[in-house]
C-alpha positions as CSV (number, residue, x, y, z in Angstrom):
1,M,-14.6,-46.2,-4.0
2,T,-13.5,-43.4,-1.5
3,A,-13.5,-43.5,2.0
4,P,-15.4,-40.9,4.0
5,S,-13.3,-38.0,5.2
6,R,-12.8,-37.6,8.7
7,A,-12.3,-34.2,10.2
8,T,-9.1,-34.0,12.2
9,S,-7.8,-31.3,14.5
10,A,-4.4,-30.6,15.9
11,A,-4.1,-28.3,18.8
12,V,-1.3,-25.8,18.9
13,Q,-0.2,-24.2,22.0
14,R,1.5,-20.8,22.1
15,S,4.1,-20.5,24.9
16,G,5.2,-17.1,26.4
17,D,4.2,-14.5,28.6
18,G,1.6,-13.0,26.4
19,E,3.6,-10.1,25.6
20,G,4.8,-10.1,22.1
21,S,3.7,-13.7,21.7
22,Q,1.4,-12.6,18.8
23,D,4.4,-11.3,17.0
24,R,5.8,-15.0,16.9
25,P,4.2,-17.7,15.3
26,G,3.6,-21.0,17.2
27,P,5.1,-24.2,16.6
28,S,4.0,-25.8,13.3
29,V,2.1,-29.0,13.2
30,T,4.7,-30.4,11.0
31,S,7.3,-29.6,13.4
32,Q,5.5,-31.8,16.3
33,F,4.6,-34.6,14.0
34,K,6.5,-37.7,14.9
35,P,5.9,-40.5,12.2
36,R,7.5,-43.1,14.4
37,E,4.8,-42.7,17.0
38,L,2.0,-43.4,14.6
39,K,-0.1,-46.3,15.5
40,E,-1.0,-49.1,12.7
41,D,-4.5,-47.7,12.2
42,Q,-3.2,-44.4,11.7
43,M,-0.4,-45.5,9.3
44,A,-3.2,-47.1,7.2
45,E,-5.2,-44.1,7.0
46,L,-2.2,-41.9,6.0
47,V,-1.4,-44.3,3.4
48,H,-5.0,-44.6,2.2
49,R,-5.0,-40.8,2.0
50,M,-2.0,-40.4,0.1
51,I,-2.2,-43.2,-2.4
52,G,-4.8,-41.6,-4.7
53,P,-3.2,-38.4,-5.1
54,L,0.1,-39.9,-5.7
55,T,-1.1,-42.5,-8.3
56,R,-2.9,-39.7,-10.2
57,L,0.4,-37.5,-10.2
58,L,2.6,-40.6,-11.3
59,R,0.1,-41.5,-14.0
60,N,0.0,-37.8,-15.4
61,E,3.9,-37.6,-15.5
62,L,4.3,-41.0,-17.3
63,R,1.7,-39.9,-19.9
64,L,3.4,-36.5,-20.1
65,D,6.7,-38.6,-20.7
66,R,5.0,-40.6,-23.4
67,E,3.9,-37.4,-25.1
68,R,7.2,-36.1,-25.2
69,I,8.8,-39.0,-26.9
70,G,5.8,-39.2,-29.4
71,K,4.3,-42.5,-28.2
72,L,1.0,-41.5,-26.6
73,R,-0.5,-45.1,-26.8
74,D,0.8,-47.6,-24.3
75,P,0.9,-51.0,-26.2
76,R,0.7,-53.0,-23.0
77,H,-2.9,-52.1,-22.6
């Protein structure tokens, strides 16, 4: 049950006079990201896209911890 992925693009403009501007990297997308300016639907999409990978990482970490202490089986389930 995954949502279709949406292609997003971010425009990055380089400032400068053209001389030597190829030597310097432009501002990164993360430096221009302002989380407080996200709209409600953008925030919901961001959460939806992050919840799957974060859940998998957390489950894997918990499983590894149970393996380390010798209790691979979870009695709650």
